[in-house]
C-alpha positions as CSV (number, residue, x, y, z in Angstrom):
1,M,2.6,18.5,-12.5
2,T,3.5,19.5,-9.0
3,S,6.9,20.8,-7.9
4,Q,7.4,17.7,-5.7
5,H,6.7,15.4,-8.7
6,R,9.2,17.4,-10.8
7,A,11.8,17.1,-8.0
8,A,11.2,13.4,-7.8
9,R,11.6,13.0,-11.5
10,G,14.8,15.0,-11.4
11,V,16.2,12.7,-8.7
12,D,15.2,9.7,-10.8
13,E,17.1,11.1,-13.8
14,L,20.1,11.8,-11.6
15,L,20.1,8.2,-10.2
16,R,19.7,6.7,-13.7
17,K,22.7,8.7,-15.0
18,A,24.9,7.9,-11.9
19,L,24.0,4.2,-11.7
20,A,23.6,3.4,-15.4
21,D,26.3,0.8,-15.5
22,D,25.6,-0.9,-12.1
23,L,23.0,-3.5,-13.2
24,P,23.2,-5.9,-16.1
25,G,20.6,-5.3,-18.8
26,D,18.6,-8.5,-18.1
27,V,18.4,-7.7,-14.4
28,A,17.2,-4.2,-15.1
29,E,14.6,-5.4,-17.6
30,G,13.3,-8.0,-15.1
31,M,13.0,-5.3,-12.4
32,R,11.1,-3.1,-14.8
33,E,8.7,-5.9,-15.6
34,R,8.0,-6.6,-11.9
35,I,7.5,-3.0,-11.1
36,G,5.1,-2.6,-14.1
37,R,3.1,-5.6,-12.9
38,F,3.0,-4.3,-9.4
39,R,1.8,-0.9,-10.5
40,A,-0.8,-2.4,-12.8
41,E,-2.2,-4.5,-9.9
42,R,-2.4,-1.4,-7.7
43,T,-4.0,0.9,-10.2
44,E,-6.9,-1.5,-11.3
45,E,-10.3,0.0,-10.9
46,G,-12.0,-1.0,-7.6
47,E,-8.8,-2.3,-6.0
48,A,-8.1,0.9,-4.0
49,A,-11.8,1.6,-3.3
50,G,-12.4,-2.0,-2.2
51,G,-9.5,-2.0,0.1
52,A,-10.5,1.3,1.7
53,W,-14.1,0.1,2.3
54,A,-12.9,-3.2,3.7
55,W,-10.6,-1.3,6.1
56,F,-13.4,1.0,7.1
57,F,-15.9,-1.9,7.6
58,R,-13.5,-3.8,9.8
59,R,-12.8,-0.8,12.0
60,T,-16.5,-0.1,12.3
61,V,-17.3,-3.7,13.2
62,W,-14.6,-3.8,15.9
63,A,-15.8,-0.5,17.3
64,A,-19.4,-1.7,17.5
65,L,-18.3,-4.9,19.2
66,S,-16.3,-3.0,21.7
67,I,-19.2,-0.8,22.6
68,L,-21.5,-3.8,22.9
69,M,-19.1,-5.6,25.2
70,L,-18.7,-2.5,27.4
71,I,-22.5,-2.1,27.7
72,A,-22.9,-5.8,28.5
73,G,-20.3,-5.6,31.2
74,I,-21.9,-2.5,32.7
75,L,-25.4,-4.2,32.7
76,L,-24.0,-7.4,34.2
77,Q,-22.2,-5.6,37.0
78,G,-25.2,-3.5,37.7
79,A,-27.6,-6.5,38.0
80,K,-28.7,-7.4,41.5
81,S,-28.3,-11.2,41.1
82,P,-24.7,-12.5,40.8
83,S,-23.8,-13.8,37.3
84,P,-20.8,-16.0,36.5
85,L,-20.0,-13.9,33.5
86,A,-20.1,-10.7,35.6
87,D,-17.8,-12.4,38.2
88,R,-15.3,-13.3,35.4
89,I,-15.4,-9.8,34.0
90,A,-14.8,-8.3,37.5
91,S,-11.9,-10.7,38.1
92,I,-10.3,-9.8,34.8
93,K,-10.8,-6.1,35.6
94,A,-9.2,-6.6,39.0
95,A,-6.3,-8.5,37.5
96,G,-5.7,-5.8,34.9
97,S,-5.6,-3.1,37.5
98,G,-3.0,-5.1,39.4
99,V,-0.8,-5.4,36.3
100,E,-1.0,-1.6,35.8
101,Q,0.3,-1.0,39.4
102,I,3.2,-3.4,38.8
103,R,4.3,-1.6,35.6
104,R,4.4,1.7,37.4
């Protein structure tokens, strides 16, 4: 048990003693049940690991898509023949630089 955990437990005990008569018994019992269900859901096997992997996978996919879009934009702008998509990207880029100057 760490000192931080012991300190938190001490604060919990202090609050229980100080606020013992503030809640009716049925309300306190209902809160304990809800907290217990919440903790049980969060501590299930695979829940935490699955959430972390999903988060990592989403970030990786967005990073890969961003890099691909940058490469596509660079290749389209570097092409000799005009492309409608390259023109749109250039116009968006020009509009974005105008907005940055306005904000300053």
